[in-house]
N, C-alpha and C positions, 0 to 999 in steps of 0.2 A: 735328538735329545729328549723330546717328549715321549718317544717310545721307551726310553730307558727310565724315565721318571716314575711311571706307574709301578713297575716291578720293584723299584727302590723303596717307594712308599709302602708297598705290601710287605717287603722284607723288614722295614723298620717297625711296622705295626706288629708283625709276628714276634719280633724280638721283645717289644715292650709288653706284649701279652704274656710272655713267659718270664717276666721279671717282677711279678707281684711279691710283696713283702709283708710278713707278719712280725710285728715288734711287740715283745712283752717287756713291760717296765715294772719295777717293784713298787712303784708309787711313792708319794711324798706326804708324810714319812713312809718309809718302806714297810710293807706288810710282812710279818713273820709267819712261818708255818710252825704249828705246834702239834705234838702227838697227844693222844688221849691222856688226860691227867695234867696237862699244861706245860710239860717240858718242851724245850726246843726240839724240832726235828733234827736229828743228827746230820751234820753236813756230810761226813764221810759215809759212803755206802748207800745213801738215799738217792732217790730219783725224782725228776720232774719231767713231764712230757706233755706236749700239746697234740691235739688230734680232734677227731669227731666220731660220733657214734653213728654207725651205719643205720640209715633210715630212721633217724631219731624222731620220736614223738613223746609228748609228756607222759604217755602211758608207760614209758620205760623208766620213769623216775623211781618207782618202787623197787625195781631191780638194781638201780644204781645205789640206792640207800641200804641195800641188804647188808646186814652185819655178819652174815654167815659166810663160810668159806666158798659157797656157791657164787659169791660175787666175782671171784677170780675167773671162773669159767664164763660168766656172762660178759665180763669185760674183754676177755681173750677172744670171744666170738664176735663182738660187736664194735670194739674200739679200734679205730684206724689211726695209727700215729703218723705225725708229719714231722719232717726235719730230723729224723733219726736214722741211724745206720740200718740199712735194709729196707727202709720205707721207699715208696714210689718217688723217684726223683722229680716227677711232675708235681708232686705235692710240696716241693721245696727242700732245701738243705740248710743245716745249721751253719750260720755265718762263721767263717774262720776268725774274723776279728771280734765278733761278739756272739759266741755260741750260747745257745739256750742251756742254762745250767742253774743249779742251786748255788747260792752265793752267801757269804757271811754278811750279816748286817752289822756294820761297824758301830752303829749307834746303840743298838740293843744287845749285841752279842748273840743274836738269834740267827735264823736261817731264812733267807728270802730267795727270790728267783728273778731272772731277767735274761734277755737274749733276743736274737733275731733269726727268723727263718726266711731265707731269701730264695729268689728264682723259682717261685711256685707259679704254676699256670692256673689261672682262674677262667672257667668256661661258663658260658651263659646257660641257664636252665631252659628246657624245652622238651616236650614229649617225655620219653623215659629218663631224660637227664634232669633229675630233680635235686633240690638241695639235700645235703646229707647222704646222697647216694654215692656209691663207689664207682668212679670212672677212671679208666686207665690214663686218660689224657689230662687229668688235672682235677683241682677242687672246683666244685660247682658253686657259683655265686649264690648267696643266701644261706650257705652252710653255717651252722652254729658250731663254734670252736669251744672245746673243753680243755681244762688243765687237770692232769692227774699228778698227785704227789704221793710217794710211798717210801717206807723206811727200809728199803733193801734194793739191791741192784736189779732184781726182777720181781714182778708182782707175785710169782709163785712162792717166793720166800718171804714176802712182806707180811707183817702183822698189823700194820697201820696203813690206811688208804684214805685219801681225800680226793673228791671229784668236784670241780668248781667251774662255773661259767658266769656270764653276765649278759644283760640285755644288749650290750653294745658289742659283744664278741661274735659278730656275724659278718661274714664276707659280704662286702657291698654288692648290691645288684646293679649299680651304675657302672657301665663299661669304662668310664673315664677314671674310676677310682681303683687303684691297684695297691693300696696299702691298708692294712688293718692295724691300728694302734691300740694295744691292750695294756691295762694296768691292773695290778692286783687290788688296788683300792676300788676298782669298779665292781668288784664282788662285794656288794654293800647291803645284802639282805640275807636272811636265813634261807630263803627259797633258792638262792644262787649257790648255796653249799649243798650240792646234790647228794654228796656223801661227806659227812663231817659237820663242822660248825663255822659260823662267821661271827666275828666280833671286831670292834674297832682295832685296827692294827694287827689282827691275827686271824689266820685261817686254820682251823683245827681239823686234823685228820681223825677218822673214826677207826676204832679197833676192829679187827676181823676176829670174830669169836673162834677160838681154836677148836678143832675137832676133838672129841673125847679120846683120851689116850688109850692104848691097848690094855693097860692095867685096869683102867676104869671100866672099859667095856667088859673085861673079864669079871670084875667084881659085880657089875650089874647082871651079867649072865648067871653068876652063882646065886645072887639074891633071887633072881627070877626062878631058878631051879628050886631053891628052898621054899619059896611061896607055893609053887606047884605041888611039892611033896606034902606040905601042910594041908593043902586042900584034899 
């Protein structure tokens, strides 16, 4: 019996290590997402996603706040989503009973977000395994979690983008803790709106400055040609 007990304990421990959970709540009262100008983020067609930035340091904040279209390329190269279709399953999956989604706020008529990412594996840091690094076996404890919201099904087609986090949105380094409870109300300072704005009851997305249109570029080229001829 004793010979069987140790393998059983190891098996149970392994199972619990792969059952970490990240819960996002909208807060009380619920926090709404707003687009630039103050209107509600459209519920239909918009997106919210949790994840982390590869090898994040505060030096990246200026790139996250970029209002130009280049922000899309930076995010695509560095943001690692969790709990989404196609993401590493060791990072967790969106709970069937409580999926991570944008949701209507019945009180304000606005748009908020909530949901659960379950069955993620959290691994201890050590050596090359550092917080915010990409590891095939799971999320590294100490990793800072970010929330992105944008007004389109994909970031490539979005004209509004918000990037938010909070001091408490970090995976616990204590091996006994396997749950991260997050609330939108915990984003309570301007510094925690890495892209966008923070105000009581609302998180504002920031507009992505559109690239000059083909016609505008043509006009500028013509004006440049006229100036050169006058010289």
